[in-house]
C-alpha positions in Angstrom: 1.7 30.1 37.9 0.8 26.4 37.6 0.7 26.6 33.6 4.1 28.4 33.9 5.8 25.5 35.8 4.3 23.1 33.8 5.5 24.8 30.7 9.4 24.9 32.2 9.1 21.1 33.4 7.7 20.3 29.9 10.6 22.2 28.3 13.2 20.8 30.3 11.9 17.1 29.8 11.9 17.6 26.2 15.4 18.8 26.3 16.4 16.1 28.4 14.8 13.4 26.2 16.1 14.8 22.7 19.8 14.8 24.4 19.6 10.9 25.2 18.0 10.7 21.7 21.3 12.1 20.2 23.5 10.3 22.4 21.7 6.8 21.5 22.3 8.0 17.8 26.0 7.7 18.1 25.6 3.9 18.7 22.9 3.0 16.5 23.1 2.6 12.5 19.8 3.6 11.2 18.8 2.9 7.6 16.7 4.4 5.2 16.4 8.0 3.6 14.7 10.6 5.8 12.3 12.9 4.1 12.1 16.1 5.8 9.0 17.9 6.2 9.3 21.8 6.2 6.5 24.5 5.9 7.3 28.2 6.4 10.7 29.6 6.8 10.3 32.8 8.8 10.7 34.3 12.3 7.4 34.3 13.4 8.0 31.4 15.7 4.7 29.5 14.9 4.1 25.8 14.8 4.6 25.7 11.1 8.0 27.8 11.1 11.5 27.3 11.3 13.2 30.7 11.4 16.0 31.3 8.5 18.9 31.8 10.7 18.0 28.2 12.2 17.2 26.6 8.5 20.7 27.6 7.6 22.4 26.2 10.5 20.4 22.7 9.7 21.9 23.1 6.2 25.0 24.0 7.4 25.2 20.9 9.6 24.1 18.5 6.9 27.0 20.1 4.5 29.7 19.7 7.6 28.7 16.0 8.1 29.1 14.9 4.5 25.1 14.8 3.7 24.0 14.9 0.4 20.2 15.8 -0.7 18.3 13.4 -3.3 15.7 14.9 -5.3 12.4 13.1 -4.2 11.8 11.8 -7.8 15.2 9.9 -7.8 14.0 8.5 -4.6 11.1 7.3 -5.9 12.8 5.9 -9.2 15.0 4.1 -6.7 12.5 2.1 -4.8 10.7 1.4 -8.0 13.5 -0.3 -9.4 14.4 -2.0 -6.0 17.8 0.1 -6.0 19.9 0.1 -2.6 19.0 3.5 -1.0 22.4 5.5 0.0 23.6 6.5 3.2 24.0 10.0 4.6 21.3 11.2 2.1 18.2 13.6 3.0 15.2 14.4 0.9 14.1 18.3 1.6 10.6 19.1 1.3 8.5 22.3 1.7 4.8 22.0 1.9 2.0 24.9 0.7 4.3 27.0 -1.6 4.8 30.5 0.8 6.9 33.3 -0.9 9.7 32.6 1.7 10.4 29.4 -0.1 11.7 31.8 -2.7 13.2 34.4 -0.4 15.0 32.0 2.0 15.1 28.7 1.0 16.2 28.9 -2.4 19.3 31.1 -1.8 20.3 29.0 1.4 19.9 25.6 -0.6 21.9 27.3 -3.4 24.5 28.4 -1.2 25.0 24.7 0.3 24.5 23.3 -3.2 21.4 21.2 -2.3 18.2 20.5 -3.9 14.6 20.1 -2.8 10.9 19.5 -3.4 8.1 22.4 -3.1 4.6 21.3 -3.0 2.3 24.0 -4.2 -1.4 25.0 -3.2 -2.3 26.2 -6.8 -5.4 27.8 -6.2 -3.3 30.1 -3.6 -0.6 31.0 -5.6 0.2 34.6 -5.3 -2.4 35.0 -2.5 -2.5 34.1 1.2 -2.7 31.3 2.9 -6.3 31.5 4.0 -7.3 27.7 4.6 -5.2 28.1 8.1 -7.1 29.6 11.3 -4.7 28.3 13.9 -4.1 31.1 16.5 -0.1 32.2 16.3 -0.1 31.0 12.8 0.8 34.3 10.9 -1.1 35.2 7.5 1.7 34.1 5.2 2.1 35.1 1.7 2.4 32.3 -0.9 4.9 32.5 -3.7 3.9 33.9 -7.3 3.9 31.9 -10.4 7.2 34.3 -11.4 8.7 33.4 -8.1 7.6 29.4 -8.7 9.4 29.7 -12.2 12.3 31.4 -10.8 12.8 28.3 -8.3 12.2 25.9 -11.1 14.5 27.5 -12.9 17.3 27.4 -9.9 16.9 23.6 -9.8 14.1 23.1 -7.2 11.6 20.7 -7.8 7.8 22.2 -8.1 5.3 19.8 -7.4 1.5 19.5 -6.6 -0.5 19.7 -3.0 -4.0 20.3 -4.6 -5.9 23.4 -5.8 -7.4 24.6 -2.3 -5.8 22.4 0.2 -8.8 20.3 1.3 -9.2 16.9 3.4 -9.5 14.4 0.2 -10.5 11.6 2.4 -13.9 14.1 2.9 -14.4 14.8 -0.6 -16.3 12.6 -3.4 -14.2 10.8 -5.8 -14.7 13.3 -8.6 -13.9 16.0 -6.5 -10.8 14.7 -5.3 -9.6 13.8 -8.8 -10.3 17.5 -9.7 -8.6 18.9 -6.8 -5.6 16.7 -7.7 -5.8 16.6 -11.4 -6.0 20.3 -12.0 -3.0 21.1 -9.7 -0.9 19.0 -11.7 -2.4 20.4 -15.0 -1.8 24.1 -14.1 1.9 23.5 -12.7 2.4 21.9 -16.1 1.0 24.4 -18.0 2.6 27.5 -16.0 5.9 25.8 -15.5 6.4 23.9 -18.5 8.1 20.6 -16.5 6.4 17.3 -15.9 4.8 17.0 -12.3 5.1 13.7 -10.9 4.9 14.1 -7.4 2.1 14.7 -4.6 1.8 15.7 -1.2 -1.5 14.8 0.8 -3.1 17.8 2.5 -2.8 17.1 6.1 -1.3 13.8 5.5 -4.8 12.7 5.1 -5.2 9.9 2.4 -6.6 6.2 2.0 -6.7 3.6 -0.6 -9.2 5.5 -2.8 -7.2 8.7 -2.9 -3.7 6.6 -3.6 -5.5 5.3 -6.5 -6.6 8.4 -7.8 -3.2 9.6 -7.4 -1.6 6.7 -9.1 -4.1 6.8 -12.1 -3.4 10.6 -12.6 0.5 9.2 -13.1 1.9 10.3 -10.1 5.1 8.3 -9.3 4.9 9.0 -5.6 3.1 11.1 -2.7 4.3 12.0 0.6 2.4 11.5 3.9 2.5 13.1 7.5 3.4 9.4 8.8 6.4 9.7 10.6 9.4 7.7 9.7 12.2 7.3 6.9 12.0 5.5 3.5 13.3 2.0 3.2 13.6 -0.3 0.1 10.0 -1.9 -0.6 8.1 1.1 0.9 5.2 2.1 -1.5 5.6 5.4 -3.2 2.5 6.5 -2.8 2.8 6.2 1.4 5.8 7.7 1.8 6.8 8.4 5.4 8.5 11.9 6.4 10.5 13.4 9.5 8.8 16.7 10.4 11.5 18.9 11.8 9.1 21.2 13.5 7.6 18.1 15.8 9.3 19.7 18.9 8.0 23.3 20.1 8.6 25.7 22.6 11.9 24.8 23.3 15.2 26.7 22.7 17.5 27.0 19.6 19.9 24.5 21.3 17.2 21.9 21.7 15.7 22.2 18.5 18.9 22.0 16.7 19.9 19.2 18.3 16.4 17.7 17.5 17.5 18.3 14.0 20.3 16.2 14.1 18.2 13.6 15.6 16.1 13.9 12.7 19.3 13.3 10.3 20.4 10.4 12.6 17.1 8.6 12.6 16.4 9.0 16.5 13.7 11.4 16.1 10.9 8.8 15.8 11.7 7.6 18.7 10.5 10.8 20.4 7.2 10.5 18.4 6.4 7.2 20.1 7.4 8.3 23.5 5.1 11.3 23.3 2.2 8.7 23.5 3.4 7.7 27.0 5.1 10.7 28.4 2.3 13.0 29.2 4.7 15.7 30.1 5.8 15.8 26.3 2.2 16.2 24.9 2.1 19.8 23.3 -1.2 22.3 24.3 -3.9 21.7 22.0 -3.2 22.4 18.4 -6.4 23.1 16.6 -5.4 22.2 13.0 -4.2 18.8 14.1 -7.9 18.0 14.4 -8.9 20.1 11.2 -8.9 17.4 8.9 -11.7 15.6 10.9 -13.2 18.6 11.6 -13.3 20.1 7.9 -11.4 23.0 8.8 -7.9 23.9 7.9 -4.6 22.7 8.6 -0.9 23.2 7.0 0.5 19.3 7.1 
């Protein structure tokens, strides 16, 4: 009973806060480009998932409001050249390489004329997501090489996310270099296109890992650090906006939170969680997996 009441209070508090952040966003001009972080597009309702219908609503909102998508490689090049970043522009990224990225993401992005980047765990192509043991997260099917080629031919950018999704910071330099370099090499050999972008598993990285990534020829790498990209940001430490950060809420609040992600006020939600205990989510084992050595899906 107490748990149910607490859950209702938490959902109500989240909904009120998101509504306030949305209202504040109309009076603010927040610069920078958001790099949206997605994982699976499915109807499971898991902590990693956005439903296909919600994803389509989100893309329709961007289109209706005049937002454009930018290729992540182009964003990295603009940072390198110190060019101004365009307003009303977003970058769409999808971690891990699930089959539903082929089945759901590709046709929806084509419908709206958008592009995106899919970061692939190459050692699991055509298999299952067996590095994640989080309760409530389904045993997701990964895309095959044929499906990845079809996505690449359709204009999606297929990039590297290691071979087996380890926490790179826990590996020796040689093992980390092998995880990163082998994933790059296999993608290039299989798809026949350059691989110059990387996503750190679990978002875990340090200066040593960043140096390995740079020496292997990657132009940029995305993290799990919350925020938007601004001129002067380092391309090996790109911040992202986690569209699934708000959980256990209704579709109306979820959609409003996405609008905050586009406007730039969603990062305030991340900060407020630290001093509003009512917003703290129930324990999610995979949030500690990077330090415990178990699996995550960031």
